[in-house]
Structure formats: C-alpha cells, structure tokens
C-alpha positions, -999 to +999 in steps of 0.1 A: +886+422+555+921+404+550+907+395+583+875+376+580+883+360+544+884+325+563+861+320+584+840+338+568+845+310+536+849+287+565+811+298+570+794+295+539+813+260+535+795+252+564+763+269+549+767+245+518+777+214+538+742+218+556+725+224+518+741+192+504+736+172+532+695+177+529+693+178+493+709+145+489+687+137+523+656+149+500+668+127+470+670+097+482+639+095+499+621+106+466+641+081+451+627+053+479+592+065+473+564+045+456+536+068+460+539+114+467+521+101+504+539+074+505+560+086+539+543+098+566+556+126+588+576+120+618+568+124+652+598+145+653+591+167+629+552+170+640+566+183+673+594+203+665+586+221+629+610+238+627+641+225+645+647+209+613+642+239+591+680+238+567+669+276+561+673+284+606+699+264+612+716+288+584+705+319+600+714+306+631+748+299+617+752+333+604+735+346+635+761+334+653+793+346+624+779+381+624+779+384+669+815+364+668+830+395+639+810+417+665+826+411+699+858+407+681+858+442+670+846+455+702+871+441+722+897+443+696+889+486+694+882+495+732+915+483+744+939+504+723 
C-alpha cells in the first residue's frame, strides 16, 4: 500500500479541491441572489446537465485512478 499512498492522497486532494471550488461558487451565487429564482439556469447547463455535475467528475476521476492502479499491477506482475 505504500506505493499508492501519495497518488491516492493526490486524488483525494483533487476531489476535495473540486468540491471546495463548487461550494464556493454556489455560496457566491447565493450571496448575490435577491430571490430564490433570481438567476435563470444557463444554456450550457440546460444543454449538458451532467457535464457540470461535480459528482460525475468525481466518479470519473476515481475511475481513472482505479484504471491506472489496475493497469500498473497488470504490467508489473505480467513481466515477472
């Protein structure tokens, strides 16, 4: 597990950074809003509702990390 400690910490920091950035953005929008329906949904969100969802990005990042771990282990132990 020592091999994957730093890459795992890096992935965790990236996920936390994405979550923090989206939380700050939403908090800033809430402070600027006068009413609950003050700002309409942008056209980009209407066109691509899943692409701007941070949960989808976190799942994607976790999938890439798991794929790298699996690929690394396959390559490492196949040649021994």
